[in-house]
C-alpha positions as CSV (number, residue, x, y, z in Angstrom):
1,X,152.9,104.1,58.5
2,X,149.9,101.8,59.2
3,X,146.7,103.1,57.5
4,X,144.0,100.4,57.9
5,X,142.4,99.4,61.2
6,X,143.9,96.0,60.9
7,X,147.4,97.5,60.4
8,X,147.1,99.9,63.3
9,X,146.0,97.1,65.6
10,X,148.7,94.7,64.4
11,X,151.3,97.4,64.8
12,X,150.1,98.0,68.4
13,X,150.2,94.2,69.1
14,X,146.4,93.9,69.3
15,X,144.1,91.3,67.9
16,X,141.0,91.9,65.7
17,X,138.9,92.3,68.9
18,X,140.2,94.3,71.9
19,X,139.0,96.2,74.9
20,X,139.5,99.9,75.5
21,X,142.0,99.2,78.3
22,X,144.0,97.0,76.0
23,X,144.1,99.7,73.3
24,X,145.2,102.4,75.8
25,X,147.9,100.2,77.2
26,X,149.1,99.5,73.6
27,X,149.5,103.3,73.0
28,X,146.3,103.9,71.0
29,X,144.9,107.2,72.2
30,X,141.3,107.8,73.2
31,X,141.0,110.2,70.2
32,X,142.1,107.4,67.8
33,X,139.5,105.1,69.3
34,X,136.8,107.7,68.7
35,X,138.0,108.5,65.2
36,X,135.9,105.8,63.4
37,X,138.9,103.8,62.4
38,X,137.8,101.0,64.8
39,X,134.2,99.8,65.2
40,X,132.6,99.5,68.6
41,X,131.0,96.1,69.3
42,X,129.9,96.4,72.9
43,X,130.6,99.3,75.2
44,X,134.3,99.2,75.9
45,X,135.2,96.7,73.1
46,X,136.3,97.4,69.6
47,X,137.1,95.5,66.4
48,X,139.0,95.9,63.2
49,X,136.3,93.8,61.4
50,X,134.2,95.6,58.8
51,X,131.0,94.0,60.2
52,X,131.0,94.4,63.9
53,X,127.5,92.9,64.1
54,X,128.6,89.5,62.8
55,X,127.9,86.8,65.4
56,X,131.5,85.6,65.5
57,X,132.7,89.2,66.2
58,X,130.1,89.7,68.9
59,X,131.0,86.4,70.5
60,X,134.7,87.3,70.6
61,X,133.9,90.7,72.1
62,X,131.7,89.1,74.8
63,X,134.4,86.7,75.8
64,X,136.8,89.7,76.0
65,X,134.5,91.3,78.4
66,X,133.8,88.2,80.4
67,X,137.4,87.2,81.0
68,X,139.8,84.4,80.2
69,X,137.7,81.6,81.8
70,X,134.6,82.5,79.7
71,X,133.2,80.0,77.2
72,X,130.8,80.7,74.4
73,X,127.8,78.5,74.9
74,X,124.1,77.6,74.2
75,X,122.6,78.9,70.9
76,X,125.7,81.0,70.1
77,X,128.1,78.1,70.0
78,X,125.7,75.9,68.0
79,X,125.3,78.7,65.4
80,X,129.0,79.4,65.2
81,X,129.6,75.7,64.5
82,X,127.1,75.8,61.7
83,X,124.0,74.3,63.3
84,X,120.8,75.6,61.8
85,X,118.6,77.0,64.6
86,X,114.8,77.0,64.4
87,X,114.6,80.6,65.7
88,X,116.8,83.1,63.7
89,X,116.3,85.6,66.5
90,X,118.4,83.4,68.8
91,X,121.5,84.9,67.2
92,X,120.7,88.4,68.5
93,X,122.1,87.5,71.9
94,X,125.6,86.2,72.7
95,X,125.5,83.5,75.3
96,X,128.6,83.0,77.5
97,X,129.3,80.7,80.4
98,X,131.3,81.6,83.5
99,X,132.3,79.8,86.7
100,X,130.2,80.6,89.7
101,X,133.0,82.7,91.2
102,X,133.2,85.1,88.3
103,X,131.1,88.2,87.7
104,X,130.0,88.5,84.1
105,X,129.6,91.6,81.9
106,X,126.3,93.4,82.1
107,X,125.7,94.5,78.6
108,X,122.7,94.5,76.3
109,X,123.1,91.6,73.9
110,X,125.1,89.4,76.3
111,X,123.6,86.7,78.5
112,X,125.7,85.0,81.1
113,X,125.2,81.4,82.2
114,X,126.6,79.5,85.2
115,X,126.2,76.0,86.4
116,X,127.8,72.6,85.7
117,X,129.2,71.7,82.3
118,X,130.0,68.1,81.6
119,X,132.0,68.1,78.4
120,X,135.4,69.3,77.4
121,X,135.5,72.9,75.9
122,X,135.9,73.1,72.2
123,X,137.8,75.7,70.2
124,X,136.2,78.0,67.6
125,X,138.2,80.1,65.2
126,X,136.4,83.2,64.1
127,X,138.0,86.7,64.0
128,X,140.0,85.4,67.0
129,X,140.4,82.2,69.0
130,X,138.0,81.6,71.8
131,X,136.6,78.6,73.5
132,X,133.1,77.1,73.5
133,X,131.4,74.8,75.9
134,X,131.0,71.2,74.5
135,X,128.2,71.2,72.0
136,X,126.2,68.6,73.9
137,X,126.3,70.9,76.9
138,X,125.1,73.7,74.7
139,X,122.1,71.6,73.5
140,X,121.3,70.6,77.1
141,X,121.3,74.3,78.1
142,X,118.4,74.8,75.6
143,X,116.3,71.9,77.0
144,X,114.4,73.9,79.7
145,X,113.2,76.7,77.5
146,X,113.0,75.1,74.1
147,X,109.9,73.4,72.6
148,X,110.3,69.6,72.3
149,X,110.0,69.6,68.5
150,X,112.6,72.4,68.2
151,X,115.0,70.4,70.5
152,X,114.7,67.4,68.2
153,X,115.3,69.6,65.2
154,X,118.5,70.9,66.7
155,X,119.7,67.4,67.8
156,X,119.1,66.2,64.2
157,X,121.0,69.1,62.8
158,X,123.9,68.4,65.1
159,X,123.9,64.7,63.9
160,X,123.4,65.7,60.3
161,X,124.3,63.5,57.4
162,X,127.0,65.8,56.0
163,X,129.8,66.7,58.5
164,X,128.0,65.9,61.7
165,X,129.0,68.0,64.7
166,X,128.4,65.2,67.3
167,X,127.2,61.7,67.3
168,X,124.5,59.9,69.3
169,X,126.9,58.4,71.8
170,X,128.0,62.0,72.6
171,X,124.5,62.9,73.6
172,X,124.1,59.7,75.5
173,X,127.3,60.3,77.5
174,X,126.2,63.8,78.3
175,X,122.8,62.7,79.5
176,X,124.3,59.9,81.6
177,X,126.3,62.4,83.6
178,X,123.5,64.9,84.1
179,X,121.7,65.2,87.4
180,X,118.9,67.6,88.4
181,X,119.3,69.5,85.2
182,X,116.3,71.7,84.3
183,X,114.7,70.2,81.2
184,X,116.5,66.9,81.6
185,X,113.3,64.8,81.0
186,X,112.6,66.7,77.9
187,X,116.1,66.3,76.6
188,X,115.8,62.5,77.0
189,X,112.5,62.6,75.2
190,X,114.1,64.6,72.4
191,X,117.0,62.3,72.0
192,X,114.7,59.3,71.8
193,X,112.9,61.1,68.8
194,X,116.1,62.4,67.2
195,X,117.8,60.5,64.3
196,X,121.3,60.4,63.0
197,X,122.0,61.4,59.4
198,X,119.2,63.7,58.5
199,X,119.4,66.4,55.9
200,X,117.1,69.3,56.9
201,X,114.9,70.7,59.6
202,X,111.9,70.3,57.3
203,X,112.4,66.6,57.0
204,X,112.7,66.3,60.8
205,X,109.4,68.1,61.4
206,X,107.7,66.0,58.8
207,X,109.0,62.8,60.4
208,X,107.8,64.0,63.8
209,X,104.3,64.7,62.5
210,X,104.2,61.3,60.9
211,X,105.3,59.5,64.1
212,X,102.9,61.5,66.3
213,X,100.1,60.5,64.0
214,X,100.8,56.9,64.8
215,X,102.8,55.9,61.8
216,X,106.0,53.8,62.2
217,X,109.2,55.7,62.4
218,X,110.8,55.7,58.9
219,X,114.4,55.0,58.1
220,X,116.4,58.1,57.3
221,X,118.5,58.6,54.1
222,X,117.8,55.1,53.1
223,X,120.2,53.8,50.3
224,X,118.5,52.5,47.2
225,X,120.5,50.1,45.0
226,X,119.9,48.9,41.5
227,X,119.8,45.3,40.3
228,X,123.6,45.2,40.3
229,X,123.8,46.3,44.0
230,X,125.1,49.8,43.1
231,X,123.7,52.6,45.3
232,X,121.8,55.0,43.0
233,X,119.8,57.2,45.4
234,X,119.2,58.0,49.0
235,X,115.6,58.5,50.1
236,X,114.8,61.2,52.7
237,X,112.5,58.8,54.6
238,X,111.7,55.2,53.7
239,X,109.7,52.1,54.7
240,X,111.8,49.5,52.8
241,X,109.8,46.5,53.9
242,X,106.9,47.8,51.8
243,X,108.9,49.9,49.3
244,X,107.3,53.3,50.3
245,X,109.4,56.5,50.2
246,X,108.5,60.0,51.5
247,X,110.5,62.7,49.8
248,X,110.5,66.4,50.9
249,X,110.8,68.9,48.0
250,X,111.8,72.3,49.3
251,X,111.6,75.7,47.4
252,X,114.7,74.9,45.4
253,X,113.0,71.8,43.9
254,X,109.9,73.8,42.9
255,X,111.5,77.0,41.6
256,X,114.3,75.5,39.6
257,X,113.3,73.9,36.2
258,X,116.5,71.9,36.0
259,X,116.0,70.5,39.5
260,X,112.4,69.7,38.7
261,X,113.4,67.6,35.7
262,X,116.0,65.8,37.8
263,X,113.3,65.1,40.4
264,X,110.9,63.7,37.7
265,X,113.7,61.4,36.4
266,X,114.5,60.3,39.9
267,X,110.9,59.5,40.7
268,X,110.5,57.6,37.5
269,X,113.5,55.5,38.1
270,X,112.5,54.8,41.7
271,X,109.1,53.7,40.5
272,X,110.8,51.4,37.9
273,X,112.6,49.8,40.9
274,X,109.2,49.2,42.6
275,X,109.1,52.2,45.0
276,X,105.9,54.1,45.8
277,X,107.1,57.7,46.1
278,X,105.1,60.2,48.2
279,X,106.2,63.8,47.8
280,X,105.8,66.4,50.6
281,X,106.2,70.2,50.2
282,X,106.2,73.1,52.6
283,X,102.4,73.4,53.0
284,X,102.4,69.8,54.3
285,X,104.5,70.9,57.3
286,X,101.7,73.2,58.4
287,X,98.8,70.8,57.6
288,X,100.2,67.3,57.2
289,X,96.9,65.4,57.5
290,X,96.5,64.6,53.8
291,X,100.1,63.5,53.5
292,X,99.8,61.3,56.6
293,X,96.7,59.7,55.1
294,X,98.6,58.9,51.9
295,X,101.4,57.3,53.8
296,X,99.0,55.4,56.0
297,X,97.2,54.1,52.9
298,X,100.5,53.1,51.2
299,X,101.5,51.2,54.4
300,X,98.1,49.7,54.9
301,X,99.3,46.0,54.8
302,X,102.0,46.7,57.5
303,X,100.9,49.9,59.4
304,X,99.8,49.5,63.0
């Protein structure tokens, strides 16, 4: 006889997330639903998952409530695809999109969106299969309410160096088909400032501060080669014409003795190759004036 929540749901022909009406139709009694075997996610939706508060579970539950045409969208989709969001609180609400002729669920913790979507839906696998709006559409949904810098940070994260979620031409295609979208002008500004192949939000914010201070835009993840032409390092930000590098050292670099030794060796070897290395840390993100002055000084022969 089934003993676990998963086994009971499987035996009843239910998935890991299901509505009360689906459970009753499958023969699970109201008393069994109230027994604590299943975890409530939203009112009228239950799960077999041990962590009903996990974003993927809440997204699957929201889609169940919204109906078969619902798409996960906005911040929720970006987070589920692994995009780091500047505001951790953004994951507290599940965002779903519905066609104009559909009435969405009215539940605390769910926000319903409507309006035109340009891209093809994508599929996400979590505790269950459900669909997401195209990620470029999700980014465009944020344009109206999101600070310009944060919008650039998110775009950079979507075009990250390792396993990018989208590419620049995807953004360009989405913007080319948008008309009268709230925040469209800001989205265009953000894409002009965004760069492919970045590694971290901190590096993006540092680059934006440098550019806004009037410095030239640096190259991102610039490959450094030794005398034989073999690539030995990638620089966070670089001005190769004058051999100046700006490297961001986060907490892991400072707190880990082994990493610090590696960084020292890396810096020495870069200097041996003729590079001037300027190191930035977290405090420079809050007050970048001294760092910017150092970069400006290093670029003095070529800076404008």
